C-alpha positions as CSV (number, residue, x, y, z in Angstrom):
1,X,0.0,0.0,0.0
2,X,1.3,3.5,-0.9
3,X,2.3,6.0,1.7
4,X,-0.2,8.8,2.2
5,X,1.1,12.4,2.2
6,X,-1.1,15.1,3.6
7,X,-0.4,18.7,2.7
8,X,-2.3,21.3,4.7
9,X,-3.1,24.8,3.6
10,X,-2.4,26.5,6.9
11,X,-3.6,30.0,5.8
12,X,-7.0,28.6,4.6
13,X,-7.4,26.6,7.8
14,X,-6.7,29.7,9.9
15,X,-9.2,31.8,8.1
16,X,-11.8,29.1,8.2
17,X,-11.3,28.7,11.9
18,X,-11.5,32.4,12.6
19,X,-14.7,33.1,10.7
20,X,-16.4,29.9,12.0
21,X,-17.0,31.8,15.2
22,X,-18.1,35.0,13.6
23,X,-21.8,35.9,13.5
24,X,-22.8,33.0,15.7
25,X,-24.2,35.2,18.4
26,X,-21.8,33.7,20.9
27,X,-19.3,35.7,23.0
28,X,-15.9,35.8,21.3
29,X,-13.4,33.3,22.5
30,X,-10.7,35.1,24.6
31,X,-8.5,34.4,27.5
32,X,-9.0,36.1,30.9
33,X,-6.7,38.8,29.7
34,X,-8.7,39.5,26.6
35,X,-6.4,37.8,24.1
36,X,-8.5,36.4,21.1
37,X,-8.3,32.6,20.7
38,X,-11.0,31.6,18.3
39,X,-8.8,31.1,15.3
40,X,-6.2,29.2,17.2
41,X,-8.8,27.0,19.0
42,X,-10.5,26.1,15.7
43,X,-7.2,25.5,14.1
44,X,-6.1,23.1,16.9
45,X,-9.4,21.2,17.0
46,X,-9.5,20.7,13.3
47,X,-5.9,19.7,13.0
48,X,-6.3,17.2,15.9
49,X,-9.4,15.6,14.4
50,X,-7.7,15.4,11.0
51,X,-4.6,13.7,12.4
52,X,-6.5,11.3,14.6
53,X,-8.8,10.3,11.8
54,X,-6.4,10.0,8.9
55,X,-3.1,9.2,10.6
56,X,-1.0,10.1,7.6
57,X,2.4,8.6,6.9
58,X,3.7,12.1,6.1
59,X,2.3,15.5,6.7
60,X,3.4,19.1,6.2
61,X,1.7,22.6,6.4
62,X,2.3,25.7,4.4
63,X,1.4,29.4,5.1
64,X,1.3,32.4,2.9
65,X,4.2,34.9,2.9
66,X,3.8,38.7,2.9
67,X,1.4,39.8,0.2
68,X,3.7,42.6,-1.1
69,X,6.5,40.2,-1.8
70,X,4.5,37.7,-3.9
71,X,5.5,37.1,-7.5
72,X,1.9,37.3,-8.7
73,X,1.5,40.8,-7.1
74,X,4.5,42.0,-9.1
75,X,2.9,40.6,-12.3
76,X,-0.6,42.1,-11.5
77,X,-0.5,44.7,-8.7
78,X,-4.3,44.4,-8.3
79,X,-4.0,40.7,-7.4
80,X,-6.0,40.0,-4.2
81,X,-6.4,43.8,-3.8
82,X,-10.1,43.5,-3.3
83,X,-9.7,41.4,-0.2
84,X,-10.4,43.1,3.1
85,X,-7.5,43.6,5.5
86,X,-7.0,40.7,7.9
87,X,-8.9,41.4,11.1
88,X,-6.7,42.5,14.0
89,X,-8.3,39.8,16.2
90,X,-6.9,37.2,13.7
91,X,-3.6,38.8,13.1
92,X,-2.6,38.6,16.8
93,X,-3.2,34.9,16.7
94,X,-0.9,34.0,13.8
95,X,2.1,33.4,16.1
96,X,-0.1,31.1,18.3
97,X,-1.2,29.2,15.2
98,X,2.3,28.6,14.0
99,X,3.3,27.6,17.5
100,X,0.5,25.1,17.6
101,X,1.5,23.7,14.2
102,X,5.0,23.1,15.5
103,X,3.6,21.6,18.7
104,X,1.7,19.1,16.7
105,X,4.9,18.1,15.0
106,X,4.2,19.5,11.6
107,X,7.1,21.0,9.5
108,X,6.2,24.5,8.2
109,X,7.1,24.9,4.6
110,X,7.1,28.5,3.2
111,X,8.4,30.6,0.3
112,X,9.3,34.2,0.5
113,X,8.1,34.9,-3.1
114,X,5.3,32.5,-3.7
115,X,2.0,31.6,-2.0
116,X,1.3,28.5,0.0
117,X,-0.6,27.2,-3.1
118,X,2.6,27.0,-5.1
119,X,4.5,25.4,-2.2
120,X,1.8,22.7,-1.7
121,X,1.6,22.1,-5.5
122,X,5.3,21.6,-5.7
123,X,5.3,19.1,-2.8
124,X,2.2,17.3,-4.2
125,X,3.9,16.7,-7.5
126,X,7.1,15.5,-5.7
127,X,5.0,13.1,-3.6
128,X,3.2,11.8,-6.7
129,X,6.4,11.2,-8.5
130,X,7.7,9.3,-5.4
131,X,4.7,7.0,-5.6
132,X,2.8,8.5,-2.7
133,X,-0.9,9.0,-2.4
134,X,-1.3,12.8,-1.9
135,X,-4.1,14.6,-0.2
136,X,-4.2,18.4,-0.4
137,X,-6.2,19.7,2.6
138,X,-7.7,23.0,1.5
139,X,-10.9,24.7,0.4
140,X,-9.3,26.4,-2.6
141,X,-10.6,25.4,-6.0
142,X,-7.3,26.4,-7.6
143,X,-5.8,23.0,-6.5
144,X,-8.3,21.1,-8.7
145,X,-5.9,21.7,-11.6
146,X,-3.4,19.2,-10.1
147,X,-5.9,16.5,-9.2
148,X,-5.3,13.2,-10.9
149,X,-5.1,9.5,-10.1
150,X,-2.7,10.0,-7.2
151,X,-3.5,13.6,-6.0
152,X,-6.8,14.3,-4.4
153,X,-8.3,17.3,-2.7
154,X,-9.5,16.9,0.9
155,X,-12.1,19.6,1.1
156,X,-11.6,21.8,4.1
157,X,-15.1,23.1,3.9
158,X,-16.6,19.8,4.7
159,X,-16.7,18.0,8.1
160,X,-13.6,16.4,9.4
161,X,-15.7,13.4,10.5
162,X,-17.1,12.9,6.9
163,X,-14.7,14.8,4.6
164,X,-15.5,15.4,1.0
165,X,-12.7,14.1,-1.2
166,X,-12.4,15.4,-4.8
167,X,-10.9,13.2,-7.4
168,X,-11.0,13.7,-11.2
169,X,-14.6,12.4,-11.5
170,X,-15.9,14.5,-8.6
171,X,-14.2,17.6,-10.1
172,X,-15.9,17.1,-13.4
173,X,-19.2,16.4,-11.8
174,X,-19.1,19.7,-9.8
175,X,-17.5,22.1,-12.4
176,X,-18.4,20.5,-15.7
177,X,-14.8,20.1,-16.8
178,X,-12.0,17.8,-15.8
179,X,-8.9,18.9,-13.7
180,X,-6.8,19.5,-16.9
181,X,-9.3,22.2,-18.0
182,X,-9.6,24.0,-14.6
183,X,-6.9,26.6,-15.3
184,X,-8.7,27.6,-18.6
185,X,-12.0,27.6,-16.8
186,X,-10.8,30.0,-14.1
187,X,-9.0,32.1,-16.7
188,X,-12.3,32.7,-18.6
189,X,-14.6,33.1,-15.7
190,X,-12.1,34.9,-13.4
191,X,-12.0,34.6,-9.6
192,X,-13.5,37.4,-7.5
193,X,-11.9,36.2,-4.3
194,X,-8.4,36.7,-5.7
195,X,-9.4,39.6,-8.0
196,X,-8.5,37.6,-11.1
197,X,-10.2,39.6,-14.0
198,X,-11.2,36.9,-16.4
199,X,-13.2,37.8,-19.5
200,X,-16.1,40.1,-19.1
201,X,-19.6,38.6,-19.9
202,X,-18.1,35.0,-19.5
203,X,-19.4,33.2,-16.5
204,X,-19.0,29.6,-15.4
205,X,-21.8,28.3,-17.6
206,X,-20.5,30.0,-20.7
207,X,-16.9,29.1,-20.0
208,X,-17.9,25.4,-19.6
209,X,-19.8,25.4,-22.9
210,X,-16.8,27.0,-24.7
211,X,-14.3,24.5,-23.2
212,X,-16.6,21.6,-24.0
213,X,-16.8,22.8,-27.6
214,X,-13.2,23.9,-28.2
215,X,-11.2,21.9,-25.6
216,X,-8.9,24.7,-24.2
217,X,-8.3,28.4,-24.1
218,X,-5.9,28.2,-27.0
219,X,-8.6,26.2,-29.0
220,X,-11.1,28.9,-28.3
221,X,-8.9,31.7,-29.7
222,X,-8.0,29.5,-32.7
223,X,-11.7,29.1,-33.6
224,X,-12.9,32.5,-32.3
225,X,-15.0,33.1,-35.4
226,X,-17.0,29.9,-34.6
227,X,-18.3,31.3,-31.2
228,X,-22.0,31.6,-31.8
229,X,-22.9,34.5,-29.6
230,X,-21.6,37.8,-31.1
231,X,-21.3,39.6,-27.7
232,X,-19.2,36.7,-26.2
233,X,-17.1,36.6,-29.4
234,X,-16.4,40.3,-29.2
235,X,-15.6,40.2,-25.5
236,X,-13.2,37.4,-26.0
237,X,-11.5,39.3,-28.9
238,X,-11.3,42.6,-26.9
239,X,-10.0,41.0,-23.7
240,X,-7.6,38.4,-24.9
241,X,-4.8,40.0,-22.8
242,X,-7.0,39.6,-19.7
243,X,-7.6,36.0,-20.4
244,X,-3.9,35.2,-20.8
245,X,-3.1,37.2,-17.7
246,X,-5.7,35.4,-15.7
247,X,-4.4,32.1,-17.0
248,X,-0.9,33.0,-15.7
249,X,-2.3,34.1,-12.3
250,X,-4.3,30.9,-11.6
251,X,-1.6,28.5,-12.8
252,X,0.2,26.9,-9.9
253,X,4.0,26.9,-9.9
254,X,5.0,23.3,-9.5
255,X,8.8,23.5,-9.5
256,X,9.7,25.8,-6.6
257,X,13.1,25.4,-4.8
258,X,12.1,24.5,-1.3
259,X,14.2,24.4,1.9
260,X,12.9,20.9,2.8
261,X,13.3,17.6,1.1
262,X,10.4,15.3,0.7
263,X,12.3,12.5,2.5
264,X,12.5,14.7,5.6
265,X,8.7,14.9,5.9
266,X,7.3,12.2,8.2
267,X,4.2,11.6,10.3
268,X,3.0,14.1,12.9
269,X,4.6,13.8,16.3
270,X,2.8,16.0,18.8
271,X,5.0,17.3,21.5
272,X,3.2,17.6,24.9
273,X,6.0,19.8,26.3
274,X,5.3,22.3,23.5
275,X,1.5,22.0,23.4
276,X,0.9,22.1,27.1
277,X,2.2,25.6,27.9
278,X,0.4,26.9,24.8
279,X,-3.0,25.3,25.8
280,X,-2.5,26.5,29.4
281,X,-1.7,30.1,28.2
282,X,-4.7,30.1,25.9
283,X,-7.0,28.4,28.4
284,X,-8.0,25.5,26.1
285,X,-9.4,23.2,28.8
286,X,-10.7,20.5,26.4
287,X,-7.5,20.2,24.5
288,X,-5.5,20.3,27.7
289,X,-7.7,17.5,29.1
290,X,-7.2,15.4,26.0
291,X,-3.4,16.0,26.2
292,X,-3.4,15.1,29.9
293,X,-5.1,11.8,29.1
294,X,-2.3,10.8,26.7
295,X,0.8,12.0,28.5
296,X,2.1,12.5,32.0
297,X,3.2,16.1,32.4
298,X,5.3,15.7,35.5
299,X,7.0,13.1,37.6
300,X,4.5,10.3,38.2
301,X,3.0,10.6,41.7
302,X,2.4,7.1,42.9
303,X,-1.1,6.8,44.3
304,X,-1.8,5.0,47.6
305,X,-5.6,5.3,48.3
306,X,-7.0,3.3,51.1
307,X,-10.5,2.9,52.7
308,X,-10.7,2.9,56.5
309,X,-12.5,-0.3,57.5
310,X,-12.1,-0.5,61.3
311,X,-11.8,1.7,64.4
312,X,-8.1,0.8,64.7
313,X,-7.4,2.0,61.2
314,X,-9.3,5.2,62.0
315,X,-7.3,5.8,65.1
316,X,-4.0,5.2,63.2
317,X,-5.1,7.7,60.6
318,X,-6.0,10.3,63.2
319,X,-2.7,9.9,64.9
320,X,-0.9,10.4,61.6
321,X,-2.9,13.5,60.8
322,X,-2.3,14.9,64.3
323,X,1.4,14.7,63.6
324,X,1.2,16.2,60.1
325,X,2.0,19.8,59.6
326,X,-0.6,20.1,56.7
327,X,-3.2,17.8,55.3
328,X,-6.1,18.1,52.9
329,X,-9.8,17.3,53.4
330,X,-12.4,16.4,50.8
331,X,-15.9,15.0,51.4
332,X,-18.7,13.7,49.4
333,X,-22.5,14.0,49.9
334,X,-25.5,12.5,48.4
335,X,-28.9,14.1,47.5
336,X,-29.8,16.7,44.9
337,X,-31.4,19.3,47.2
338,X,-29.5,21.0,49.9
339,X,-31.9,20.0,52.6
340,X,-31.7,16.4,51.5
341,X,-27.9,16.2,51.3
342,X,-26.3,13.7,53.6
343,X,-22.6,13.2,54.3
344,X,-21.3,9.9,52.7
345,X,-17.7,10.0,53.6
346,X,-14.6,12.1,54.2
347,X,-11.1,11.7,52.7
348,X,-7.9,13.0,54.2
349,X,-4.7,13.4,52.2
350,X,-1.6,13.5,54.3
351,X,1.0,13.5,51.5
352,X,1.0,13.8,47.7
353,X,-0.4,10.6,46.4
354,X,-1.3,9.3,49.8
355,X,-4.9,9.6,51.1
356,X,-7.4,7.7,53.2
357,X,-11.2,7.6,52.9
358,X,-13.4,7.3,56.0
359,X,-16.9,6.1,54.9
360,X,-19.9,7.1,57.0
361,X,-22.2,4.4,55.8
362,X,-23.3,2.8,59.1
363,X,-26.1,3.5,61.4
364,X,-26.7,6.9,63.0
365,X,-24.8,5.8,66.1
366,X,-21.9,4.5,64.1
367,X,-21.7,7.8,62.1
368,X,-21.8,9.8,65.3
369,X,-18.9,7.7,66.7
370,X,-16.8,8.2,63.6
371,X,-17.3,12.0,63.7
372,X,-16.7,12.0,67.4
373,X,-13.3,10.3,66.8
374,X,-12.5,12.8,64.1
375,X,-13.0,15.6,66.5
376,X,-9.8,14.5,68.2
377,X,-7.9,15.6,65.2
378,X,-8.9,19.3,65.8
379,X,-6.0,21.4,64.6
380,X,-3.8,23.3,67.0
381,X,-3.5,27.0,66.6
382,X,-0.2,26.8,64.8
383,X,-1.5,24.0,62.5
384,X,-2.7,24.7,59.0
385,X,-5.2,22.6,57.1
386,X,-6.0,22.7,53.4
387,X,-9.6,22.0,52.4
388,X,-11.5,22.1,49.1
389,X,-14.7,23.8,48.3
390,X,-16.1,20.4,47.3
391,X,-16.2,19.7,51.0
392,X,-19.5,19.0,52.8
393,X,-22.3,21.5,52.7
394,X,-23.2,23.8,55.5
395,X,-25.6,21.2,56.8
396,X,-22.6,18.9,57.5
397,X,-21.8,21.2,60.4
398,X,-24.9,19.9,62.1
399,X,-23.3,16.5,61.9
400,X,-20.4,17.9,64.0
401,X,-17.9,17.9,61.1
402,X,-16.3,21.2,61.8
403,X,-13.3,22.4,59.8
404,X,-11.1,24.6,62.0
405,X,-7.7,26.0,61.2
406,X,-8.3,26.0,57.4
407,X,-5.2,27.3,55.7
408,X,-6.2,27.1,52.0
409,X,-9.4,26.8,50.1
410,X,-8.6,25.8,46.6
411,X,-11.5,27.6,44.9
412,X,-11.1,30.7,46.9
413,X,-7.3,30.7,46.5
414,X,-7.7,30.2,42.7
415,X,-10.1,33.1,42.5
416,X,-7.8,35.4,44.5
417,X,-4.8,34.4,42.3
418,X,-6.6,34.5,38.9
419,X,-10.1,36.0,39.1
420,X,-10.4,36.0,35.3
421,X,-10.5,32.2,35.0
422,X,-13.8,30.9,33.7
423,X,-13.8,28.0,36.2
424,X,-12.2,27.4,39.5
425,X,-13.4,23.8,39.9
426,X,-11.0,21.2,41.2
427,X,-10.9,19.4,37.9
428,X,-10.1,22.5,35.9
429,X,-7.4,23.5,38.4
430,X,-5.8,20.1,38.1
431,X,-5.7,20.5,34.4
432,X,-4.2,24.0,34.6
433,X,-1.5,23.3,37.1
434,X,-0.7,19.6,36.5
435,X,-2.3,18.8,33.2
436,X,-3.9,16.0,35.1
437,X,-7.4,14.8,34.1
438,X,-9.4,14.2,37.2
439,X,-12.0,11.4,37.3
440,X,-15.4,13.0,36.6
441,X,-18.5,12.4,38.7
442,X,-20.2,11.1,35.6
443,X,-17.6,8.3,35.2
444,X,-18.4,7.1,38.7
445,X,-22.1,7.6,39.0
446,X,-23.1,7.1,35.4
447,X,-25.9,9.1,33.7
448,X,-29.5,8.9,32.7
449,X,-31.7,6.2,34.1
450,X,-28.7,4.2,35.3
451,X,-27.3,7.0,37.3
452,X,-26.8,6.2,41.0
453,X,-25.8,8.1,44.1
454,X,-22.6,7.8,46.1
455,X,-24.6,6.1,48.9
456,X,-25.4,3.3,46.6
457,X,-21.9,2.6,45.4
458,X,-19.2,0.4,46.9
459,X,-17.3,2.4,49.5
460,X,-14.0,1.4,47.9
461,X,-15.1,2.9,44.6
462,X,-16.3,6.1,46.3
463,X,-13.0,6.1,48.3
464,X,-10.8,6.2,45.2
465,X,-12.8,9.1,43.8
466,X,-12.8,11.2,47.0
467,X,-9.2,10.4,47.8
468,X,-8.2,11.7,44.4
469,X,-10.0,14.9,45.2
470,X,-8.2,15.2,48.6
471,X,-4.9,14.4,47.0
472,X,-5.3,17.1,44.3
473,X,-6.4,19.6,46.9
474,X,-3.2,18.9,48.9
475,X,-1.0,19.2,45.8
476,X,-2.8,22.3,44.6
477,X,-2.2,24.1,47.9
478,X,1.5,24.8,47.1
479,X,1.1,26.5,43.7
480,X,-2.0,28.3,44.7
481,X,-0.4,29.8,47.9
482,X,2.6,30.8,45.8
483,X,0.4,32.6,43.3
484,X,-1.7,34.3,46.0
485,X,1.5,35.5,47.6
486,X,2.8,36.8,44.3
487,X,-0.4,38.7,43.5
488,X,-1.2,40.0,47.1
489,X,-0.7,43.8,47.6
490,X,2.3,44.7,49.7
491,X,1.5,46.2,53.0
492,X,3.4,49.2,54.2
493,X,5.4,49.0,57.4
494,X,4.7,52.6,58.3
495,X,2.4,53.6,61.2
496,X,-0.8,54.4,59.5
497,X,-3.4,56.6,61.3
498,X,-6.2,58.9,60.4
499,X,-5.6,62.7,60.7
500,X,-7.4,65.9,59.9
501,X,-5.1,67.9,57.7
502,X,-5.7,71.7,58.0
503,X,-3.8,72.3,54.8
504,X,-6.0,69.9,52.7
505,X,-9.1,70.4,55.0
506,X,-9.9,66.7,54.8
507,X,-9.5,63.5,56.7
508,X,-6.6,61.5,55.6
509,X,-5.2,58.0,56.3
510,X,-1.5,58.6,56.1
511,X,1.7,57.1,57.4
512,X,3.4,59.1,60.1
513,X,6.7,59.0,58.2
514,X,5.1,59.9,54.9
515,X,4.8,63.5,53.8
516,X,3.8,65.3,50.6
517,X,6.8,65.5,48.2
518,X,5.8,69.0,47.2
519,X,5.4,70.9,50.4
520,X,6.7,68.4,53.0
521,X,3.5,68.9,54.8
522,X,0.4,67.0,53.8
523,X,0.7,63.3,53.5
524,X,0.5,62.0,49.8
525,X,-2.9,60.4,50.4
526,X,-4.5,63.8,51.3
527,X,-4.4,65.4,47.9
528,X,-2.4,64.8,44.7
529,X,1.0,66.5,44.7
530,X,0.1,68.2,41.4
531,X,-2.4,70.4,43.3
532,X,0.5,71.7,45.6
533,X,-1.8,71.2,48.5
534,X,-4.1,74.0,47.8
535,X,-6.7,74.4,50.6
536,X,-9.9,72.6,49.7
537,X,-13.3,74.1,50.2
538,X,-14.2,71.5,52.7
539,X,-14.6,72.9,56.2
540,X,-13.4,71.2,59.3
541,X,-16.2,69.2,61.0
542,X,-17.8,70.7,64.1
543,X,-16.3,69.9,67.5
544,X,-19.6,68.7,68.7
545,X,-19.9,66.3,65.9
546,X,-19.7,62.6,67.0
547,X,-19.4,61.3,63.4
548,X,-16.3,61.3,61.3
549,X,-15.4,60.8,57.7
550,X,-14.1,57.4,56.8
551,X,-10.8,57.0,55.1
552,X,-9.5,54.0,53.3
553,X,-7.8,52.4,56.3
554,X,-8.9,54.2,59.5
555,X,-11.7,56.1,61.1
556,X,-11.2,59.2,63.3
557,X,-13.5,61.4,65.4
558,X,-13.8,65.1,64.6
559,X,-13.3,66.0,68.3
560,X,-9.5,65.6,67.7
561,X,-9.3,68.1,64.8
562,X,-7.7,70.7,67.1
563,X,-4.0,71.3,66.9
564,X,-2.0,70.3,70.0
565,X,1.4,71.3,68.8
566,X,4.1,72.7,71.1
567,X,4.7,76.4,71.7
568,X,7.0,76.3,68.7
569,X,4.1,75.7,66.4
570,X,3.8,78.6,63.9
571,X,0.1,79.0,64.6
572,X,-0.5,81.7,67.3
573,X,-3.9,80.3,68.2
574,X,-2.3,76.9,68.6
575,X,0.4,78.3,70.9
576,X,-2.3,79.9,73.1
577,X,-4.3,76.8,73.3
578,X,-1.3,74.7,74.0
579,X,-0.2,77.0,76.8
580,X,-3.6,77.4,78.5
581,X,-5.2,74.0,78.5
582,X,-4.4,70.5,77.2
583,X,-6.4,68.9,74.5
584,X,-8.1,65.6,75.4
585,X,-7.9,63.0,72.7
586,X,-11.2,61.4,71.8
587,X,-11.4,57.8,72.8
588,X,-12.6,56.9,69.3
589,X,-9.4,58.1,67.7
590,X,-5.8,57.1,67.4
591,X,-3.5,58.9,69.9
592,X,-1.6,60.2,67.0
593,X,-4.5,62.1,65.4
594,X,-4.3,65.1,67.7
595,X,-1.3,66.6,66.0
596,X,-1.4,69.0,63.1
597,X,-0.3,67.0,60.1
598,X,1.1,69.9,58.3
599,X,3.4,71.0,61.1
600,X,4.2,67.8,63.0
601,X,5.0,65.8,59.9
602,X,7.9,68.2,59.2
603,X,9.6,67.0,62.3
604,X,8.6,69.7,64.9
605,X,7.7,68.4,68.4
């Protein structure tokens, strides 16, 4: 059996993927940062489906070069000039698309002076001459001119599950002429998508009739007087130059010098190490899940999941947890409504890959005994626990399962670290951080009429599922805490307090050591430095007022708005007040709020 060579028109696939999501009424595909991903996603899904279905012996992909440098543009400057500019949302994805092609293990073949059509045509002829079965993956009808017994067109406009394959017979059935006459057909009728002029008044139907009668474009002009319709005959005579130019534009160049040999093109070899960071950055969860199911992204974590079957095993587990610095908790419930939910069991992960499941499947007395024993594992003040949001519902607290000393909640930590993510579920987080595909609830419970509840399943089966959750929670705690620490705002070490600034006439939360860089008086949080601390129109609050304005980090009572500076204060009234009677600080205020910010911040005492 002959080897099969697949040649993919990368530019056509990228355009098709981009416009497949346009005008559908759905929100555009973007990452949490707003980076468009529709074209890249469609490109990757189509490419993956094609490679999995066809499994070619050799495959390569070609992209168009810069339009200004193309040879056809030099011959006919108006070539493709009617095409609209590539949308910006697609242009920013071209690098991602190329990176995806390389990640799937496809060699990218390009020419600086010719289009991808000529590159693919050259490789197709080389593959045919080498005895290979060649499939050109594109939606461009220009490639029909090279279709023969060994070269076929894999129509990109059809479904990847049921692709439309054009051979010579299919080409003639669709267009009325065989592949050898396609160049002359396009030269006569033109091509509006590429701005190929063709011959005015000659459409597809007329061009097919002429070619069926005279055989070729040269045959038409050799027997021009035999054309029956006078208007068509005159148009052909007046526009012969356009016909010959169009013939030159639509003819594929099949002898280009390429930088890759046909022998160097082999089967696709997807590289998970290249695809994984791309899928994570672009937030392709489905593709990442498929990738996770095929390859292990990190060092294999050996899993030891056990189910506690006796009080002795439970006591041993609780002793180990009591001696552990950090452990994870996950629980499973049954019931659809909140008021009907019942706790089925709890899993504890004490180390990566090591977890134990405690089933609560006995009588009410047995369940109470198990929970009572678990209470002995209450964390000390210094101990930190990691729990997941898939833990029991609030009603579980009524069953005396109280989580104290929780150090990390995976869903909450994920939201704090990356609030733009579409999902913070445990399975999605495992995909994002470990490229690990978590067992789904549907795989365990089933679906439809055969769906069961966790209470109806074997405890060992439920234990593996819940232990996996606890294990992932424990492992996710480290990267999530690291990301939260990296994104948390830094706190100032200054002594912050709320003050009434006479210069700015407003309450201000400012550090005692921070002063305005312009006048060395008002703290920077009072007013912007660009205003040079001009007095505001806001009046100081009345002394009898018991309310105070709130600042961003403190609250102060208006009773402390009077200046209590020393006799060296430049304010005469302040010196008189300071010398006659002391000012009592309001109990609702910070002790530091009774000093005039403008004077005292400059260093006076």
